[in-house]
Backbone as a ProteinNet text record, in pm:
[ID]
protein_1_A
[PRIMARY]
MTLVMLLLHFIYYIIIMRTEVFEAMELNTKSAVIQDFGEFVASRSYYGCTIYLYALPGFFVEVIYSGNFQSQIECIRIQNDSKVLEHYAKGIDLNLDL
[TERTIARY]
85.4	0	90	57.4	139.2	116.5	208	197.3	70.8	36.9	-84.9	-208.4	-213.2	-329.2	-335.8	-221.3	-220.3	-272.9	-231.2	-278.5	-428.8	-479	-622.7	-701.3	-652.8	-720.9	-717.2	-605.5	-595.9	-698	-700.6	-795.2	-937.4	-969.2	-1106.2	-1150.6	-1070.1	-1112.7	-1082.2	-973	-936.3	-1006.2	-1005.4	-1069.8	-1220.1	-1266.1	-1406.3	-1457.2	-1424.4	-1450.5	-1560.4	-1518.9	-1612.5	-1613	-1719.4	-1728.4	-1615.6	-1574.6	-1467.7	-1335.9	-1310.5	-1188.3	-1193.3	-1307.4	-1322.1	-1306.4	-1370.6	-1364	-1221.4	-1139.8	-1002.7	-909	-952.2	-867.2	-853.8	-742	-723.2	-808.4	-831.9	-920.7	-879.8	-751.2	-709.1	-726.3	-712.9	-733.3	-881.4	-967.6	-1112.1	-1152.5	-1097.7	-1129.2	-1088.5	-971.2	-923.5	-1011.9	-1056.2	-1144.9	-1277	-1330.9	-1456.8	-1438.7	-1327.6	-1300.6	-1290.9	-1225.5	-1201.9	-1319.9	-1392.7	-1494.1	-1634.9	-1648.9	-1779.3	-1863.6	-1992.6	-2090.3	-2168.6	-2161.3	-2233.3	-2382.5	-2450.6	-2595.1	-2669.5	-2635.1	-2708.6	-2629.6	-2681.5	-2619.6	-2728.2	-2686.8	-2779.6	-2700.3	-2769.9	-2709.1	-2761.8	-2676	-2714.9	-2632.7	-2698.2	-2633.1	-2506.2	-2515.8	-2402.9	-2300.3	-2322.5	-2231.7	-2292.8	-2208.7	-2252.9	-2210.7	-2306.4	-2280.8	-2315.7	-2220.3	-2239.3	-2250.3	-2348.3	-2368.8	-2316.3	-2234.2	-2179.6	-2216	-2232.7	-2257.6	-2129.8	-2090.7	-1986.5	-2057.5	-2004.7	-2073.9	-2095.9	-2222	-2256.9	-2290.1	-2255	-2285.6	-2275.3	-2328.7	-2323.4	-2223.6	-2161.8	-2073.7	-2110.1	-2093.2	-2112.4	-1976.8	-1958.2	-1840.1	-1888.7	-1836.2	-1886.5	-1784.4	-1831.4	-1752.1	-1815.4	-1736	-1792.3	-1794.9	-1900.8	-1914.3	-1900.7	-1842.8	-1827.2	-1695.7	-1615.1	-1483.8	-1492	-1543.7	-1565	-1438.1	-1324.8	-1200.3	-1143.9	-1199.9	-1150.4	-1256.1	-1225.8	-1317	-1303.3	-1416.7	-1415.3	-1413.5	-1497.3	-1495.8	-1567.2	-1539	-1605.2	-1655.9	-1785	-1841.2	-1938.2	-1948.7	-2046.8	-2183.6	-2281	-2416.7	-2512.2	-2564.7	-2660.4	-2790	-2808.9	-2930.6	-3039.7	-3144.1	-3249.4	-3317.8	-3328.7	-3391.4	-3305.7	-3175.5	-3085.8	-3089.8	-3087.7	-3089.4	-3218.5	-3328.4	-3455.2	-3443.6	-3358.5	-3338.7	-3284.7	-3199.7	-3145.3	-3249.7	-3336	-3436.7	-3529.7	-3551.9	-3639.4	-3586.4	-3454.2	-3394.9	-3362.9	-3400	-3368.2	-3490.5	-3474.1	-3582.2	-3567.7	-3663.4	-3659	-3739.2	-3793.1	-3866	-3766.6	-3714.2	-3612.6	-3676.8	-3626.9	-3670.9	-3581.4	-3632.9	-3553.1	-3584.2
-117.5	0	123.9	219.7	339.9	431.9	523.9	621.2	705.7	740.7	820	742.3	613.6	532.5	516.1	498.5	489.8	618.6	730.3	859.3	874	831.9	839.6	753.7	634.3	548.3	609.9	670.8	737.7	850	933.7	1045.6	993.8	891.2	842.4	772.7	683.9	602.5	663.5	734.9	790	923.6	1009.3	1140	1128.4	1019	995.6	1109.8	1095.1	1193	1293.3	1414.3	1524.6	1608.9	1682.1	1763	1865.7	1919.6	2020	1959.7	1836.7	1767.9	1742.3	1695.1	1666.6	1793.8	1901.2	2027.8	2080.4	2055.6	2106.1	2027	1911.7	1827.4	1885.6	1851.1	1888.4	1797.3	1839.6	1768.1	1622.2	1596.1	1457.7	1370.9	1429.1	1354.7	1324.6	1423.2	1400.2	1286.4	1289.1	1186	1048.3	1038.5	910.4	861.2	951.7	914.5	861.1	927.8	882.6	745.5	727.7	598.4	486.8	514.3	410.7	388.2	493.3	483.4	523.4	582.4	630.7	522.6	542.8	452.9	534.8	493.3	564.8	557.7	672.7	679.3	701.5	806	841	946.2	979.3	1085.8	1172.3	1289.2	1380.8	1472.1	1535.7	1636.2	1772.4	1871.9	2007.2	2106.9	2182	2283.6	2232.1	2116.2	2060.4	1987.7	1983.6	1910.8	1776.3	1678.4	1550.5	1548.7	1518.6	1522.6	1387.4	1332.4	1203.9	1227.5	1162.8	1173.7	1047.4	1065.9	955.9	976.8	866.7	871.9	833.8	917.6	886.6	882.4	811.3	807.5	948.2	985.3	1114.6	1225.4	1210	1315.7	1265.5	1347.6	1318.6	1413.5	1367.6	1453.3	1441.4	1551	1553.3	1565.3	1484.5	1493.4	1550.8	1666.7	1740.5	1737.9	1690.8	1689.5	1789.9	1876.3	1974.7	1920.1	1950.1	1912.4	1763.9	1730.1	1590.5	1529.2	1605	1557.5	1498.1	1374.9	1312.3	1255.1	1277.1	1234.3	1344.1	1464.7	1579.7	1624.3	1606.4	1650.8	1801.4	1870.3	2015.5	2051.1	1983.5	2006.7	1893.4	1885.4	1791	1872.5	1857.9	1938.2	1855.7	1893.8	1832.4	1884.8	1794.1	1834.4	1797	1897.8	1872.7	1951.3	2007.6	2082	1982.6	1973.8	1874.4	1894.9	2017.6	2042.2	1985.7	1995.4	1938	1785.8	1732.4	1587.2	1525.5	1601.2	1552.7	1520.6	1596.2	1569.1	1428.3	1382.3	1246.7	1142.2	1174.1	1078.3	1035.6	1122.7	1089.7	972.4	953.8	848.8	721.7	716.2	599.6	509.8	384	286.4	205.8	220.3	150	20.1	-18.2	-144.2	-258.6	-305.8	-410.7	-548	-641.8	-780	-846.3	-861.6	-921	-1066.6
0	0	0	-84.1	-95	24	41.1	149.6	136.2	12.9	-10.2	34.8	-0.2	39.5	190.8	254.5	400.8	462.4	406.7	455.9	436.5	320	294	393.5	418.1	515.1	654.4	690.3	819.7	829.4	727.1	726.9	737.9	660.8	654.6	782.5	833.5	947.1	1083.1	1096.5	1225.9	1250.5	1153.5	1169.3	1145.8	1088.3	1054.5	966.2	842.8	738.4	771.8	791.3	811.4	684.5	665.6	544.1	537.7	651	652.2	603.7	643.9	601.6	451.4	402.8	260.3	177.9	219.1	144.9	135.2	235.9	237.3	147.2	100.3	16.2	-124	-188.4	-328.1	-415.9	-538	-629.9	-648.5	-669.7	-693.8	-568.8	-450.8	-326.7	-306.7	-334.3	-326.5	-420.5	-541.1	-639.2	-588.4	-527.4	-474.1	-359.8	-273.6	-163.2	-217.3	-319.4	-378.8	-444.2	-514.3	-577.8	-474.8	-363.9	-262.9	-169.8	-136.2	-32.2	-75.4	-193.9	-237.6	-301.2	-293.8	-355.5	-458.6	-586.3	-691.9	-664.6	-678.9	-655.9	-786.7	-860.4	-982.3	-1059.5	-1177.9	-1257.6	-1318.1	-1364.5	-1431.2	-1522.9	-1613.4	-1700.9	-1659.4	-1669.2	-1629.7	-1709.6	-1796.9	-1879.4	-1946.3	-2010.6	-2083.6	-1998.8	-1869.5	-1780.3	-1743.2	-1720	-1665.7	-1520.1	-1432.3	-1288.3	-1228.4	-1153.9	-1087.1	-937.7	-876.3	-732.2	-664.9	-562.3	-483.3	-337.2	-266.4	-122.9	-50	42.3	139.3	274	371.2	501.2	557.3	568.6	627.5	530.7	403.3	307.7	164.2	71.7	-71.2	-137.1	-245.8	-324.2	-471.3	-542.2	-686.1	-754.1	-857.6	-942.5	-1074.6	-1112.4	-1228.3	-1341	-1457.2	-1579.2	-1674.1	-1735.1	-1826.9	-1968.8	-2038.9	-2178.7	-2204	-2317.9	-2358.9	-2312	-2241	-2198.7	-2059.4	-2049.9	-1920	-1859.5	-1922.4	-1860.9	-1771.8	-1782.7	-1705.5	-1604	-1476.7	-1371.5	-1356.4	-1363.2	-1345	-1196.5	-1117.8	-973.5	-900.5	-772.3	-683.3	-565.6	-537.4	-428.5	-345.4	-220.9	-131.8	-171.2	-176.3	-213.1	-100.1	-33.8	74.2	55.8	-62.9	-93.3	-133.7	-54	-78.6	-213.7	-260	-390.6	-503.8	-491.8	-593	-584.9	-464.3	-447.1	-499.9	-499.2	-553.5	-702.5	-775.3	-918.3	-940	-849.9	-860.8	-824.8	-731.8	-685.6	-798.6	-894.8	-1007.1	-1087.9	-1090.6	-1171.1	-1092.9	-967.2	-884.2	-874	-911.9	-905.4	-775.7	-686.8	-558.9	-561	-675.5	-688.2	-706.8	-596.4	-601.7	-588.4	-665.3	-651.1	-547.4	-427.9	-320.1	-303.5
[MASK]
++++++++++++++++++++++++++++++++++++++++++++++++++++++++++++++++++++++++++++++++++++++++++++++++++

């Protein structure tokens, strides 16, 4: 395990990821945390951007890609606005065959 991954695990499990800690991270670190610990929820399009919603314990984050270039992340932000989150709820099917 690399030093960066050890640090990420320390931040996540020992500090118990708080929104303030996440917000202070650089873009590439936020991306790594989402890759390692995030759970994909849904996606949406907004003014030519593709936005993916992920759940981390305690909060949601949006990963925003501008235009058709989905290899380049424009920004990652915490999303706690219930009106915005409602847009994702429209695309979630809760009729599960258990």
